[in-house]
N, C-alpha and C positions, 0 to 999 in steps of 0.2 A: 284211151289215155287216162291214166290214173295220176293222182295227186294227193297229197297229204291233207286230210281235213283236221282242223283245229278247232278247239273249243276254248277261245280266248276269255279272259276275265272282263268284266264289264268296262273297267277303266281302260282297258287296252283298246276296245272297240270305240269307246268315246273319245279317246285320243285323236281319232280320225273325224271328229264332228267339227264342223264350222258353222256357227250360226251367223246369218248375213248381218244382224245388228250388232254383232261383236268383232266384225272384221275391221282391220286398221286400214285407214284410207292413206294412200300415198299418191301425191301429185307431182313427184320429181323423180329424178334418176335416169332420165334419157334426154339427149341434148335437144330434141325438138319440142319438150315439154315446156321449155322457156319461151316459146313463141306464142303469140296470141291464138293462132290457129291451132296449135298443138296441146292446148290446156285440156287435160283430162285427169281422171283419177282412177287409180287400180285398187281393187279390193281383192288381194291375191289370196286364194283359197288354198290351192295345192301346188307346191313349188317344186323346183329343180335346182340344181347347182349352177352357179354363174359360169358362163362359157369362158374359154380362153379365147381372147380376140372378140371383137365385134361387140354387140350389146345383149343383154338378157332381154327377151321380148317383153316382159312386164316392168322393165327397168331395173337398174343395178341397186335401188334402194327398196323396192317393194319386198317385204318379208311375208312369205306365206304362212298362213295359220297352221297349215299341215305340212311339215317338213321332213318328218321322220319315215314317211311311207314313200318308197320308190316305185311310182305308178307307171312311169314311161310316158308321162305327159305332165303338163302344168296347166292350171285352170285360174282364170282370174275374171272377176266382174269388171267392166270398164263403164265408167259413169262420165257423161259429157254433156254440156250445153249445145244447142243447135250452132252449126258452123264450126264446131271444135271436133278434132280428131288426131290422126297421126299422119306424118309425111310418108311418102312413098319409099317403101323399104321391102326386103326380101328375107326369108329364113331358110336355113339349111334342113328344115324339116317341115311337115305338113302343119298349116296353121287353119283353124277352123273358127267360125263366129255364129253365134245364135243370139237374135234380137230377143231382149226380154221385154223391154218397154220402150215405146217411142218408135222412131223409124230412122234407121241407118242406111247410107250408102256405102257400097264397097266398090272400090276402083281397083283396076289392075291394068298392067301393060300387057296387051295381047298382040296378036298378029296383025290387027287392024288399028294399033294405036291404043290410047287409054279407052277402056270399055268400063261399064258400070252396071250394077244392079241394086235395087232397093230392098231391104230386109224390113219386114214388119214384124210384129210379135209372133215369136216361135219359128220364124224362118231361120234357115241354116245354110251356111256355104262352107266348103272345104276349099282352100287355096293350096294348089300344088307347090312343091318344093322349088326354090329359086325363082319364084314369079314375083316381080315388083308389085306391091299392093298397098292400099291405104283404106282406112274407114274414116267416115265423119258421120256425126249426128245430125240428122236433118230436122227432126222434130221430136218434141216430148209429148207425154200424155196431158191432156187438159189440167191446168193447175199445178203441174210439176216443173221444176227447174231444169232437170237433168233426165236424160234417157239412159237405158242400161243395156249393155251388151255383154255376152258372155265370150271370152276368148280362150281357146284351148290349144296348146301348142305341143306337138309330139317331141319326145325325147327326154333325157336326164339332164341334158346340157346344151339347149338349142342356142342358135346363134343367129342374130339379125344384122343386116348390113343396110344402110341407107343407099338410095339411088344418088347418082351424081347430081341430080337436080336438087334433092333434099340437102345434101352435103353443101352445095353452093348457097342455098337459102340460109342454112343454120351459119355458115361462115360469114356471110353478109350481116347476120342480126348479131354475130358475136356469141352464139350459144354453142359453137363448135370450132375448134382451131383447125382450119385448112391446112394441110401440109403439101 
């Protein structure tokens, strides 16, 4: 298989650079982020188009640092304090997580009910399409307030939907209008 080799100018390559210290923090844009247990921050690195219907996996307000490259996936750092995370939801594409700092629990609805796995530094998990899942920060590194997780979502315009229990919780809290 052959493909075109290019030799871009330095500024073209550097347009794809995202320095962690310069990423914009976004703590809103999804209805569960208004709940105490849903408090988290996205530091969106590589983005995608907002989906038609449903929710963008990294929230409808998190602007990616790199938006001009269509990579076929989006990548965001997720920062949270212990006990904080996301409500149960599913995506129409594969979603993966890698723990950078701290400890994170990944829950999913399986054939035996809700199951869990713990992720420590550099542990990785890929969640299949359509599986209800959630993540929660369990602990931080000593002396740090937040743990850090990388979320990677397949697709150019992936869509997320909340579970019925999550929709009910957000409706009761007033962060989502239940129809």
